[in-house]
Structures are given as C-alpha cells and as structure tokens.
C-alpha positions in Angstrom: 84.0 71.3 99.2 84.1 69.3 102.4 84.7 71.0 105.7 87.7 69.7 107.6 86.5 68.3 110.9 87.0 65.3 113.0 84.9 64.2 116.0 84.3 67.3 118.1 87.0 69.3 116.3 86.8 71.8 113.5 89.7 73.4 111.6 89.3 77.2 111.3 91.1 80.2 109.9 91.9 83.5 111.6 88.4 84.8 110.9 86.9 81.9 112.7 85.6 80.4 109.4 85.8 76.6 108.9 88.4 75.4 106.4 87.4 73.2 103.5 89.4 70.6 101.6 91.1 72.2 98.6 91.6 75.6 100.2 94.7 77.3 98.7 96.4 79.4 101.4 99.9 80.7 102.0 102.3 79.5 104.6 104.2 81.9 106.8 106.9 81.8 104.1 104.3 83.1 101.6 104.3 79.8 99.7 100.9 78.6 98.4 99.7 75.2 99.6 96.6 73.2 99.0 95.0 72.1 102.3 93.6 68.5 102.1 92.8 67.5 105.6 94.2 67.1 109.1 94.3 65.4 112.4 92.9 67.2 115.5 94.9 67.5 118.8 95.2 64.2 120.7 95.8 65.9 124.1 95.9 69.3 125.7 99.5 70.0 124.7 99.0 69.2 121.1 98.1 71.5 118.2 97.0 68.7 115.8 98.2 68.6 112.3 97.2 69.9 108.8 97.8 67.9 105.6 98.9 70.1 102.7 100.8 70.0 99.4 102.3 72.6 97.2 101.2 71.2 93.8 98.2 69.1 92.9 100.2 66.0 92.1 102.5 66.3 95.2 102.1 63.9 98.1 100.5 65.4 101.3 102.8 66.5 104.1 102.0 67.1 107.7 102.3 70.6 109.1 101.4 72.4 112.3 98.2 74.4 111.8 100.0 77.7 112.7 102.2 77.4 109.6 99.0 78.5 107.7 97.4 80.6 110.4 94.9 77.9 111.1 93.9 76.2 114.3 91.7 73.3 115.6 88.9 74.3 117.9 86.3 72.1 119.6 82.8 72.3 118.2 81.5 74.2 121.3 84.1 76.9 120.8 83.4 77.0 117.1 79.7 77.6 117.8 80.5 80.3 120.4 82.7 82.1 117.9 79.9 82.2 115.4 77.3 83.3 117.9 79.5 86.3 118.7 79.8 87.2 115.0 76.1 87.3 114.4 
C-alpha cells in the first residue's frame, strides 16, 4: 500500500504511524471508512483534508483528519516522532 504523503507532509494516526491508502478505520461515529488519500494543510490555520468512502464503490468524500483521529504532520516532525519511539 502507498503511504499518504504530499510534499513535506505525512498523514499519521494517533500512534504516529504513517497512514496508507486502503486503510479501513472508524470515524468518530464508529462508522468504518476506507481512506484513499488527502490534501495537506495549505496554511497554518488549516488541518488539511482526508479522502475517504464508506464502501469500495462509493465516491470519495472530503473529511477533516480528526474525524478519523488522523493528522497531517511535516516530515521533520514525523522523523522526530519516530526517533523518540526508537
């Protein structure tokens, strides 16, 4: 599976692990969704977006990352998280 990243940004879960396309995860409403991609933040006040669908043949919809307990981090922050975990 392909890791979801764009430019200097990486989409991670609450454990600090990168998210890959095809991940099935639950929303805050406990509804399963398939994560298919995303768009990183465009400015400091933005969270970015995550593309997801409920069923394999549904069209993707845009969600805020926190709907799925995900977040976009810059590559440097991602590397720092992983250095602390080792």
